[in-house]
Structures are given as C-alpha cells and as structure tokens.
N, C-alpha and C positions, 0 to 999 in steps of 0.2 A: 812386464819386466822381462828382460832377456837374460838368459843364463848361458854361461860358457861351460862346455863339457869337454873333457880330455879323457879319452878311453884308455883302459889298461893296455889295450892292444897298441895304441900309439906310443905309450911309454916304453913298451917292450921293444918296439921297433927302434925307438930312439936309442935305447940302451944297446941294442945289437949293433947299431951303426958305429957307435963309438968303441965297442968291444971287438968288433969284427971288421977291420978295415978293408977286407977283401970283397965286401958286398959291392955289387955293381950299381951303376947309376940307375939301371932299369929297376932294380929292386927298391931303390930309394923312391923312385917315382911311383911305384905301385903302393908303397907305404903311404905316401902323401895323398894319393887318390882315395885310398881306403879311409884315411883320416878326414878328407873333405866330405866323403859320403856320410860318414858318421856325424859330422857337424851339421850337414843339411838335414839328416834324419832327426837330430836333436832339436833343431829349430822348428821343424814341422810338428814334432811332438809337443813342443812348448806352445805353438800356435793353437793346436787342438785343445790343449789343456786350458789356455786362456779363453778360448771360445766356449768350452764347456762350462767354465767358471761363470762367464757372463750369462750364459743361458740359465744356469742354476740360480743366479741372482735375480734374473727377470722372473723366473718361475716362482721364486719366493715372494717377490713383490706382488705378482698376480694372485698368489695364494692369500696374502694378507688383505688385498683389495676385495677378494671374493668373500673372505670372512666378514669384512666390514659391511658388504652388501647384504650378506645373510642376516647380520644383526639388524640392519635397517628394515629388511623385509619382515623379520619377526615383530619388530615394533609396529610396523604398518599394519600387519595382520591383526595384531592385538587391538589397534585403533579401529580397524574395520569391524571387528567382532563387537566392540563396544557400540559402534555406530549402528550396526544391524540390530542389536538388542534394543537400542533406543527407538529405532524406527518401528520395530515390532510392538513395543509398548505404546507408541503413538497411534499405531493402527488400531490397537485394542481400544484406546480412549476415543478415537474418532468413531468407531463402530458404536460404542456406547452413547456418544453424543448424538449420532444420527438417530438412534432409537429415541432419545429424549426429544429431539427436534420433531419427530413424527408425532409424539404425544402432545408437544406444545402446539403444533399446527392444528391438531384436532380440537384443542381447547380454544385457541386464539381466533379461529375463523368464526365461530358463533359469537364470540365477544365483539369482533369488528362489525358484524352485522347489527348487533344491538347498538353499538356506538353510532353507526350511520343512521339507524332509525331514530335514536335519541336526538341526534343532530337535526334531523328532519322535523321532529316535533318542536324542538327548541326554536328553530327558525320560524315556524308557523305561529308560535306564541310570542315571538320577539317583536319589537317595533319594526314596521315594514320598510326598511331601507334596503336598497340593492336586492329587491326580492327576486328578480329574474336571475341575477348572477349567483346568488346564494342557493336558490332552489335548483338551478341547473348543476351546480357543483355537487349537491347531494344526489341528484339523479345520476350523474356520472359515476359516483361512488357505488351506488346501488347496482349499476350495470357491471362495474368492475368486480364486485364481489362474486358474481356468477361466472366470471371468465376463468377457464382452466389454464390458459396460456400466460397468465400473470402470476408471478410468484407471491407467496404469502408476505414476504418482506416488503415488496413493492406496494401491495395492498395496504399494509400497515402504515407505510410511509405516507401514502396519499391520505389516509384517514387522519393521521396526526397532523398533516399539513393543513387540512380543512379545519381542524379544531384550533390550530394556532392562528389561522386567519380570523376565526370568530373571536378568539380571545383578544386579538389585536384591535378589533373594532371597539372594544370597551375601553381602550387606553388612548384613543385618538379622536380628533374631530375631523369632519370631512364635509365637503360641499360638492354637489353635482346637479346637473339638470336632468329632469325626467318629466314624465307625463302624470297629470293628476286630473281627476274628474271633479269639477266644481260647478254646481247648479246645472247638472246634466251636460256640461261641456268638458271635453277632453283638451286641456291646455298644458302648455309647457311651463314648468315652475323651476325655481332653484331650491333644492333641498339643503338643509343644514342638520348635521348629526353631531351631537355633543356626547361622545362615548355612547353609552346606552341609557343615559338619564334624560336626554331630551332630543326630540325630533321635530323640525320646523320646516315651513315652506314660505316662499315669497314669490309672488307672480313677477314676471319679467318687467312689468311696468312699475313695480313697487307699490301698487295700490292695495294689494291684499296680502296679509300674513296670517299664518295659522300654526297650530301645534297639534301633535298627535296625543289624544287623550287615551291613556293606557287603560283607564277603567271602562270606558265605553268602546274602545278600539275604533274610534272615529276621529276625523279631523274637526277641530274646533277653531273658531276665529280667535286670534291672539288679541288680548286686551291692548288698548292703545298705549298704556303706560309702559308696556314691555317692548314695544316695537323697536326703539332705538338700540336696545341691548342686542336684540336678535340681528338687526342690520349690521351692527359693528362686528359681532361674532361671525357673521357670514363673510364679511370682507377679510377678516383674519384667516378664516378657513380657506378662502380662495387666494390667499397670499397677496391681497391688495393692500393690506396693512400689516405692520410688523406685529409679532405676538405681544400680547399684553394681558393684564388681568381682565378676564371676561366675567360679566355679570349677566346671567340669563335666567329666565323664569324656569323653575323646575317643579314638576309635579311630584308630590310625595304623599304617602298614606291615603291615597285615593282622593285627596283634596284637589279640586280644580283650581286652575290659575286665576 
C-alpha cells in the first residue's frame, strides 16, 4: 500500500507564497524541489517498511515450520527409543534361547543316534524287501551322525525322513524285480509286498511262487490254491490292472499258509 505524505515544511511554503507575493520564482522552485525530495524519501521509507514486513512474515512462517519439525523429531525420537528397547529385549530372549538350543543339541544328538540304531535293528528283523536300499539308507545316517559340518537340524530332518519312508511301506503295496537264490541258483524274480503283512515272489516264467515265512525267516513254496490271488495282486501292484479288492494269503500267529 502506498501512502501520500505532505510535510509541514511544504504547507509552510505554500502559506508563505500566498501571504508574501514578493517571493521570487526561484524560491518557489526551491520549495518544489524540497517537496519532491521529501516525497521520494517517503516512498523509499515505505518500500523499506514493506520489505521489512515481508521479511518478518517469512521469518514467522519459518519459525512455525521449525516448531512443527521439532514436534515431529520428538515423536520420532520417542518411537526410536521404544524400538531400541524392544530390540534389546529381543536380544536378551535370543541369548536365552541360544543357551536352551545348546542344551537341546546335547540331548538330541544321543537320541538321534539311538533312533538310527533302532531303525537298523528294525530293518534287520523286518521282512527282507528292498534290503540294499534300506540298509544303505541307515549306513548313510550313521555316517551323517559323526559329521561336524552338518547341522543338528539337518541330521534330525534326515532321520525323520527315513522313519517316514519306513512308515510308508506299511501303508502301500509294491512290486519290483530282484535277485533270489533258489536251489543254489541266483535268479531274477518279481517281488510283491503287501504292506508289511505279506511278502511274495514269482519267477519270471510264472512257474514258481513263494512267500516269506516270518516264523522261520525263510522262503516257502506258495500253496497252489493261493497262486491266482498272488498273481492278481502282482498285476495290480505293477499297475497292469486297475485297483480292486485283493485277497491274498496272510500268515498270522505263527501259523503257516
């Protein structure tokens, strides 16, 4: 906003002009010049005042912005303090858990060794299917137990995996080819496993069939009246026939077929 200023000096000169007609033109010009200088000075002063006012307004806005930033920093510092406290508590819990893990490892390692040895004994006493594969799996576990570069968790995973495989055998049927010694001859036969309740073989020419006698732990000749059932079950196990109700001879209570 611009302001108009008329100085007292100007009014005096104006008054003298009209009250004193003898004043010269030069005096009048001097008075006008003085008035012009005063007007210019007044404008300059007003410009400086306006500039200072704008600067003051900007400084006030900056001050308010700074206060807002300070409030945000206080809130952030409070959040960081809470976060640091939480992290410190977590470190304490982790140190305690690490100590518990050390104790657990000291206890679980002997347990896993006993589990592997038990699995080895179980396979030796079980019906003799997939003997090489199963025995080799146990041998690998025994070697694994003595390795320092394998973590306890990995050892435990492998042991549990072996147990799960053994459990799976009891829930499934399977057929595969393998070697068998019959009458002092090593021949190839087809084996049939029905879970863990029955284990049978058939020669490739279909002439001879037998079953594993759990009581004597020897192979016995399968009675003729059971041959058709075993042959059918063998076809289902090899997926040559669709699944159906199977009737196979099963040994129980030590009674032979």
